[in-house]
C-alpha positions as CSV (number, residue, x, y, z in Angstrom):
1,M,0.0,0.0,0.0
2,N,1.5,3.3,-1.1
3,A,1.9,6.4,1.2
4,G,-1.3,8.0,-0.2
5,N,-3.4,5.0,0.6
6,I,-1.8,4.7,4.0
7,N,-2.8,8.3,4.8
8,K,-6.3,7.7,3.7
9,L,-6.5,4.6,5.9
10,E,-5.2,6.6,8.9
11,K,-7.9,9.2,8.2
12,L,-10.5,6.4,8.2
13,V,-9.2,5.2,11.6
14,A,-9.6,8.8,13.0
15,D,-13.1,9.0,11.5
16,Y,-14.0,5.6,13.0
17,Q,-12.8,6.5,16.4
18,Q,-14.7,9.7,16.4
19,A,-17.9,8.1,15.1
20,T,-17.8,5.2,17.7
21,H,-16.6,7.2,20.7
22,G,-18.6,6.3,23.8
23,Q,-20.8,3.8,21.9
24,V,-20.7,0.8,24.1
25,D,-23.2,-1.3,22.1
26,M,-21.1,-0.6,18.9
27,K,-18.1,-2.0,20.7
28,K,-19.9,-5.0,21.9
29,F,-21.3,-5.9,18.5
30,T,-17.9,-5.4,16.9
31,Y,-16.5,-8.0,19.3
32,Y,-19.4,-10.4,18.3
33,A,-18.5,-9.8,14.7
34,I,-14.8,-10.5,15.3
35,T,-15.8,-13.8,16.9
36,H,-18.2,-14.7,14.1
37,H,-15.7,-14.1,11.3
38,S,-12.7,-15.7,13.0
39,T,-14.6,-18.9,14.0
40,A,-16.3,-19.1,10.5
41,I,-12.9,-19.0,8.9
42,E,-12.1,-22.1,11.0
43,G,-15.2,-24.0,10.1
44,S,-18.0,-22.7,12.3
45,T,-21.4,-22.7,10.4
46,L,-23.2,-20.4,12.8
47,T,-24.6,-17.3,11.1
48,E,-23.8,-13.8,12.3
49,G,-27.3,-13.6,13.8
50,Q,-26.9,-17.0,15.6
51,V,-23.6,-15.8,17.0
52,Y,-25.2,-12.6,18.3
53,N,-28.1,-14.6,19.9
54,L,-25.7,-17.1,21.5
55,L,-23.4,-14.4,23.0
56,D,-25.9,-11.7,23.8
57,Q,-29.0,-13.7,24.7
58,D,-27.5,-17.0,25.7
59,M,-29.7,-18.6,23.0
60,P,-28.1,-21.7,21.4
61,A,-28.4,-22.1,17.7
62,K,-30.8,-24.8,16.7
63,N,-29.5,-27.7,14.5
64,K,-25.9,-26.5,14.8
65,P,-23.1,-28.7,16.2
66,F,-22.5,-28.2,19.9
67,S,-18.8,-28.1,19.3
68,E,-19.2,-25.1,17.0
69,Q,-21.1,-23.2,19.6
70,Q,-18.5,-24.0,22.1
71,M,-15.9,-22.6,19.7
72,V,-17.8,-19.4,19.5
73,I,-18.1,-19.0,23.3
74,D,-14.4,-19.9,23.8
75,H,-13.3,-17.3,21.2
76,Q,-15.4,-14.5,22.7
77,K,-14.0,-15.1,26.2
78,A,-10.5,-15.2,24.8
79,L,-11.1,-12.0,22.8
80,I,-12.4,-10.1,25.9
81,Y,-9.5,-11.3,28.0
82,T,-7.0,-10.4,25.2
83,L,-8.3,-6.9,24.8
84,H,-8.7,-6.3,28.5
85,T,-5.0,-7.3,29.0
86,A,-4.1,-4.8,26.2
87,I,-5.1,-2.0,28.6
88,G,-1.7,-2.5,30.3
89,K,0.2,-2.2,27.0
90,K,2.6,-4.9,28.1
91,P,5.1,-6.6,25.7
92,L,4.1,-10.1,24.4
93,T,5.3,-13.1,26.3
94,E,5.1,-16.8,25.5
95,A,3.1,-17.3,28.7
96,F,0.5,-14.8,27.5
97,I,0.2,-16.3,24.0
98,K,-0.2,-19.7,25.7
99,E,-3.0,-18.3,27.8
100,I,-4.8,-17.0,24.7
101,G,-4.3,-20.3,22.9
102,S,-5.6,-22.2,25.9
103,M,-8.8,-20.1,26.1
104,T,-9.4,-20.4,22.4
105,V,-9.8,-24.1,22.6
106,K,-10.9,-24.4,26.2
107,N,-14.0,-26.6,25.4
108,T,-13.0,-28.0,22.0
109,G,-9.3,-29.0,22.6
110,G,-8.0,-31.9,24.6
111,I,-5.2,-34.2,25.7
112,Y,-2.8,-35.6,23.0
113,N,-1.0,-38.8,23.9
114,T,2.0,-39.1,21.6
115,A,5.2,-41.2,21.4
116,L,7.1,-38.1,22.7
117,G,4.8,-37.5,25.6
118,I,1.4,-36.1,26.6
119,F,0.4,-32.5,25.9
120,D,-2.9,-30.7,26.6
121,S,-4.1,-28.1,24.1
122,T,-6.5,-26.7,26.7
123,H,-3.5,-25.8,28.8
124,G,-1.8,-23.9,26.0
125,D,0.9,-26.6,25.6
126,Y,3.0,-26.5,22.5
127,R,2.4,-29.4,20.1
128,L,4.5,-32.5,20.2
129,V,3.2,-33.6,16.8
130,N,3.8,-32.4,13.2
131,V,0.9,-30.6,11.5
132,H,-0.3,-30.0,8.0
133,A,-2.9,-27.9,6.4
134,G,-3.6,-29.0,2.8
135,A,-0.2,-29.1,1.1
136,R,1.3,-26.8,3.7
137,T,3.7,-28.5,6.2
138,F,4.4,-26.4,9.3
139,P,7.7,-26.4,11.2
140,N,8.7,-29.6,12.9
141,Y,7.4,-29.7,16.5
142,S,11.0,-29.8,17.8
143,K,11.6,-26.3,16.4
144,V,8.6,-24.7,18.0
145,P,10.1,-23.6,21.4
146,D,13.1,-21.9,19.7
147,L,10.9,-20.3,17.0
148,M,8.5,-19.0,19.6
149,Q,11.3,-17.5,21.7
150,S,12.6,-15.7,18.6
151,F,9.1,-14.7,17.6
152,V,8.4,-13.0,20.8
153,K,11.7,-11.2,20.8
154,T,11.2,-9.9,17.2
155,V,7.6,-8.8,17.7
156,N,8.5,-6.9,20.9
157,E,11.3,-5.1,19.0
158,K,8.9,-4.1,16.3
159,Y,6.3,-3.0,18.8
160,T,8.9,-0.8,20.6
161,E,10.3,0.7,17.4
162,A,6.9,1.4,15.7
163,N,6.2,5.1,15.6
164,T,4.1,5.7,12.5
165,F,0.6,4.4,11.8
166,Q,2.0,2.1,9.1
167,Q,4.7,0.7,11.3
168,K,2.2,0.0,14.1
169,C,-0.2,-1.8,11.7
170,E,2.7,-3.8,10.2
171,A,3.9,-4.9,13.6
172,A,0.5,-6.3,14.3
173,F,0.2,-8.0,10.9
174,Y,3.8,-9.4,11.2
175,A,2.8,-11.0,14.5
176,H,-0.3,-12.5,12.8
177,F,1.6,-13.9,9.9
178,Q,4.6,-15.3,11.8
179,L,2.5,-16.9,14.6
180,V,0.2,-18.7,12.3
181,S,3.2,-19.8,10.2
182,I,4.9,-21.3,13.3
183,H,1.6,-23.1,14.2
184,P,2.8,-23.7,17.8
185,F,-0.4,-25.4,18.9
186,A,-2.3,-28.5,17.9
187,D,-5.4,-26.4,17.2
188,G,-6.6,-22.8,17.4
189,N,-3.6,-21.3,15.7
190,G,-5.5,-19.1,13.3
191,R,-7.8,-17.7,15.9
192,T,-4.9,-17.2,18.3
193,S,-2.9,-15.4,15.7
194,R,-5.7,-13.0,14.9
195,L,-6.2,-12.3,18.6
196,V,-2.5,-11.5,19.0
197,M,-2.8,-9.1,16.0
198,N,-5.7,-7.3,17.7
199,Y,-3.8,-7.3,21.0
200,I,-1.0,-5.3,19.4
201,L,-3.4,-2.9,17.6
202,A,-5.2,-2.3,20.9
203,C,-1.9,-1.6,22.6
204,F,-1.4,1.1,20.1
205,D,-5.0,2.4,20.7
206,L,-5.9,1.5,17.1
207,P,-9.3,-0.1,16.2
208,V,-9.5,-3.9,16.3
209,F,-11.0,-5.7,13.3
210,Y,-11.3,-9.0,11.6
211,V,-10.6,-10.9,8.4
212,Y,-13.8,-11.3,6.5
213,K,-15.0,-14.9,6.3
214,S,-16.1,-14.1,2.7
215,N,-12.4,-13.4,1.9
216,R,-11.2,-16.7,3.4
217,I,-9.7,-18.0,0.2
218,S,-7.9,-14.7,-0.6
219,Y,-6.6,-14.7,3.0
220,I,-5.2,-18.2,2.6
221,Q,-3.7,-17.3,-0.7
222,A,-2.0,-14.2,0.8
223,L,-0.5,-16.3,3.5
224,E,0.8,-18.9,1.0
225,K,2.1,-16.3,-1.5
226,T,4.0,-14.7,1.4
227,R,5.6,-18.0,2.4
228,E,6.4,-18.9,-1.2
229,T,8.0,-15.6,-2.1
230,D,9.4,-14.8,1.4
231,D,7.9,-11.3,0.9
232,I,5.6,-10.2,3.7
233,Q,4.4,-7.2,1.6
234,H,1.9,-9.6,0.0
235,F,0.3,-10.2,3.4
236,Y,0.6,-6.6,4.5
237,S,-1.3,-5.5,1.3
238,F,-4.1,-8.0,2.0
239,M,-4.5,-7.0,5.6
240,F,-4.5,-3.3,4.9
241,G,-7.3,-4.0,2.4
242,Q,-9.3,-5.9,5.1
243,Y,-8.7,-3.1,7.6
244,K,-10.0,-0.5,5.1
245,K,-13.0,-2.7,4.3
246,F,-13.9,-3.0,8.0
247,L,-13.5,0.7,8.7
248,E,-15.6,1.8,5.8
249,K,-18.3,-0.6,6.6
250,E,-18.5,0.4,10.3
251,I,-18.4,4.1,9.6
252,K,-21.2,3.7,7.1
253,A,-23.2,1.7,9.7
254,V,-22.8,4.4,12.3
């Protein structure tokens, strides 16, 4: 995204913040929408209305799998915890990421008994198995601890050094891309990565947002193209586009 478009996006952020200032209900329903889109990307079939009813009215969706409804509830609790923690504007730690990962799969994860030992995804344990997604093979489980240590160090450096609006957004998008590419957990990596992204945005007092479920294929393609070319600008471009789409939609709604 060129400088002109970045400036326009920064203006949209200011307009959004002004339009939504003090609107508690707007904030609440934005959180519901974040949960809807993030869980839908991971396979939940609940509609946006069903997610709202479940979270706002404690009204389960009829004829929808119980596990999907648990996924929605888990995500919402993890989101609220993540954004509440962001008030302190503390650097990322592995322990905090594990907490988020744990909450994300609290009622859908479980214990894995492997040849290398037992680990529990509901406790935020790193995986002791290798994982794949389609043709994509993620780093060997044995590399995860070192990769996560390096990840946290690099993200905190980017967080500390970010001064401009663009640098702040890119620090958040970088964390999103790198964490989902390490895939440290047995499940919930996408949801956790998007929550970590929003944690960083919230620490910068920037609006939190979501990747649209309707853009799921483009999202996956942006991740893959970035990995194949080793050029994160592809992912940055996609995410700036999603941010713009979100801000314009919300400003229009207000």
